[in-house]
C-alpha positions in Angstrom: -37.8 14.2 8.5 -36.0 12.1 11.1 -34.9 13.6 14.4 -33.1 12.5 17.5 -32.2 8.9 18.2 -33.5 7.6 14.9 -30.8 9.6 13.1 -28.1 8.1 15.3 -29.4 4.6 14.5 -29.3 5.3 10.7 -25.7 6.6 11.1 -24.7 3.5 13.1 -26.3 1.2 10.5 -24.5 3.0 7.7 -21.1 2.7 9.5 -21.6 -1.0 10.1 -22.2 -1.5 6.4 -19.1 0.5 5.6 -17.1 -1.7 8.0 -18.4 -4.9 6.4 -17.6 -3.6 2.9 -14.1 -2.6 3.9 -13.6 -6.0 5.7 -14.8 -7.9 2.6 -12.5 -5.8 0.4 -9.5 -6.5 2.6 -10.3 -10.2 2.7 -10.5 -10.4 -1.1 -7.2 -8.6 -1.6 -5.5 -10.8 1.1 -6.8 -14.0 -0.5 -5.4 -12.9 -3.9 -2.0 -12.3 -2.4 -2.0 -15.6 -0.5 -2.8 -17.5 -3.7 0.2 -15.8 -5.3 2.5 -16.7 -2.4 1.2 -20.3 -2.3 2.0 -20.7 -6.0 5.6 -19.9 -5.1 5.6 -22.6 -2.4 5.5 -20.0 0.4 3.0 -21.2 3.0 1.0 -18.2 4.2 -2.3 -17.4 5.7 -4.4 -14.3 6.6 -7.4 -13.7 8.7 -9.4 -10.4 8.9 -10.7 -9.8 12.5 -12.8 -7.0 13.8 -12.8 -5.6 17.3 -10.1 -4.4 19.7 -6.8 -5.2 17.9 -4.8 -6.5 20.8 -7.5 -8.7 22.3 -8.6 -10.2 19.0 -5.2 -11.0 17.6 -3.9 -12.5 20.9 -7.1 -14.7 21.1 -6.5 -15.8 17.5 -2.8 -16.5 18.1 -3.6 -18.6 21.2 -6.4 -20.5 19.4 -4.0 -21.3 16.5 -1.1 -22.0 18.8 1.0 -19.5 16.9 4.8 -19.8 17.0 5.2 -16.1 16.6 3.4 -12.8 16.0 5.0 -10.5 13.4 3.8 -6.9 13.5 4.8 -3.5 12.1 5.9 -0.7 14.4 4.3 2.7 14.5 6.4 5.4 12.8 5.1 8.3 14.9 8.1 8.6 17.2 11.3 10.4 16.2 14.8 10.6 17.5 15.7 9.4 20.9 12.0 8.8 21.8 11.9 6.2 19.1 14.6 4.2 20.9 13.1 4.6 24.4 9.4 3.8 23.7 7.1 1.5 21.8 3.6 2.5 20.7 0.9 1.5 23.1 -0.5 -1.4 20.9 3.0 -2.8 20.2 3.9 -2.6 23.9 0.7 -4.5 24.8 1.5 -7.2 22.3 5.0 -7.6 23.6 3.8 -7.8 27.2 0.7 -10.0 26.8 1.5 -12.5 24.0 2.1 -16.1 24.9 4.6 -16.4 22.0 7.5 -14.3 20.7 6.6 -11.0 19.0 8.7 -9.8 16.1 8.4 -6.0 15.5 9.5 -4.8 12.1 9.8 -1.3 10.8 
């Protein structure tokens, strides 16, 4: 039997493996879609990053000298609240990005 901290280490290792498997799956699907778009003369790229979303994406955009960041909006807000507020991640992007941010719904 395993007790205490050893059990936590096993759980952390298992979760890290799940994360890698998920990341690999998303990368594979993204590459397939990119190939389809490139066949239609649409220049497109995709990168799968792990870590804090805002920090990682902004670092990547700066490194690639991105012309624009396009991101989806959260659909959690309803009614007048939807007009008045952005989600916390969307707001951070719009405040911190060194390029224009296009928010689509």
